[in-house]
C-alpha positions as CSV (number, residue, x, y, z in Angstrom):
1,X,-113.5,-116.5,-15.6
2,X,-110.6,-118.7,-14.3
3,X,-108.7,-115.5,-13.2
4,X,-111.8,-114.4,-11.2
5,X,-112.2,-117.8,-9.5
6,X,-108.5,-117.9,-8.7
7,X,-108.5,-114.4,-7.3
8,X,-111.5,-115.3,-5.1
9,X,-109.7,-118.4,-3.8
10,X,-106.5,-116.5,-3.0
11,X,-108.5,-113.7,-1.3
12,X,-110.4,-116.4,0.7
13,X,-107.2,-118.1,1.8
14,X,-105.7,-114.7,2.8
15,X,-108.7,-113.7,4.9
16,X,-108.7,-117.1,6.7
17,X,-105.0,-116.7,7.5
18,X,-105.5,-113.4,9.2
19,X,-105.8,-113.3,13.0
20,X,-108.8,-111.0,13.4
21,X,-110.8,-111.3,16.6
22,X,-114.4,-110.4,17.3
23,X,-113.8,-109.8,21.0
24,X,-112.4,-106.6,22.5
25,X,-108.9,-106.6,23.7
26,X,-108.1,-107.0,27.4
27,X,-106.8,-103.5,27.5
28,X,-110.0,-102.1,26.0
29,X,-112.1,-104.0,28.6
30,X,-109.8,-102.8,31.4
31,X,-110.1,-99.2,30.3
32,X,-113.9,-99.4,29.9
33,X,-114.4,-101.0,33.3
34,X,-112.0,-98.6,35.0
35,X,-113.9,-95.6,33.6
36,X,-117.3,-97.1,34.7
37,X,-116.1,-97.8,38.2
38,X,-114.3,-94.4,38.3
39,X,-117.4,-92.6,37.3
40,X,-119.5,-94.3,40.0
41,X,-116.9,-93.6,42.7
42,X,-116.4,-90.0,41.8
43,X,-120.2,-89.3,41.4
44,X,-121.0,-90.9,44.7
45,X,-118.2,-89.2,46.5
46,X,-119.0,-85.8,45.0
47,X,-122.6,-86.1,46.2
48,X,-121.6,-87.3,49.7
49,X,-119.2,-84.3,50.3
50,X,-120.9,-81.8,48.0
51,X,-117.8,-81.1,45.9
52,X,-118.4,-79.3,42.5
53,X,-114.8,-80.2,41.4
54,X,-115.5,-83.9,41.9
55,X,-118.8,-83.6,40.0
56,X,-117.0,-82.1,37.1
57,X,-114.4,-84.9,37.2
58,X,-117.2,-87.4,37.3
59,X,-118.8,-85.8,34.3
60,X,-115.6,-85.9,32.3
61,X,-115.1,-89.6,33.2
62,X,-118.7,-90.3,32.2
63,X,-118.0,-88.7,28.8
64,X,-115.0,-90.9,28.2
65,X,-117.0,-93.9,29.4
66,X,-119.7,-93.1,26.8
67,X,-117.1,-92.8,24.0
68,X,-115.6,-96.2,25.0
69,X,-119.1,-97.8,25.2
70,X,-119.6,-96.9,21.6
71,X,-116.9,-99.4,20.7
72,X,-118.8,-102.2,22.3
73,X,-121.8,-101.5,20.1
74,X,-119.7,-102.6,17.2
75,X,-118.8,-106.0,18.8
76,X,-121.0,-108.9,19.5
77,X,-123.5,-108.2,22.3
78,X,-121.9,-107.5,25.6
79,X,-123.2,-106.0,28.8
80,X,-120.5,-103.3,28.5
81,X,-122.6,-101.5,25.9
82,X,-125.0,-100.7,28.8
83,X,-122.4,-98.2,30.2
84,X,-124.2,-95.9,27.8
85,X,-127.2,-96.1,30.1
86,X,-125.2,-94.3,32.9
87,X,-125.8,-91.2,30.8
88,X,-129.2,-89.7,29.8
89,X,-128.8,-91.6,26.5
90,X,-130.7,-94.9,26.0
91,X,-128.4,-97.7,24.7
92,X,-131.3,-99.2,22.9
93,X,-132.4,-96.1,21.0
94,X,-128.8,-94.9,20.4
95,X,-127.9,-98.2,18.8
96,X,-130.7,-98.0,16.4
97,X,-130.2,-94.3,15.4
98,X,-126.5,-94.8,15.2
99,X,-126.9,-97.7,12.8
100,X,-129.4,-95.9,10.6
101,X,-127.5,-92.7,10.4
102,X,-123.8,-93.3,10.5
103,X,-123.5,-96.8,9.1
104,X,-125.9,-96.3,6.2
105,X,-124.1,-93.2,5.1
106,X,-120.6,-93.1,6.7
107,X,-118.8,-89.8,6.8
108,X,-121.3,-87.9,4.6
109,X,-123.5,-84.9,5.1
110,X,-126.5,-87.4,5.3
111,X,-125.3,-88.5,8.7
112,X,-125.8,-85.0,10.0
113,X,-129.1,-84.6,8.3
114,X,-130.5,-87.9,9.7
115,X,-129.1,-87.1,13.1
116,X,-130.8,-83.7,13.3
117,X,-134.1,-85.2,12.1
118,X,-134.3,-87.5,15.1
């Protein structure tokens, strides 16, 4: 009993001493914002001049933007999670389905089964 209580106190003190933030790093925010602005610029320019190559680049940037937006779903609420809405995906619906599939059964076959069922 004493050993368990002592272990809990040591673990508690250790966790309090760690410098773990809940906010994204400045580098992550810069990358996400750069991808969002880059996508909008490439998409608008490609439509204005009718360039297929710029449309492809805009699509690739959008894909990277969506992957980065995923990280902001794991942080406290931020407007940056709405970068997901630049794609045909809904940030609201994706957040719910992601939480129910991946975070209930991380890295198992059930993730695939639940994802396909939606």
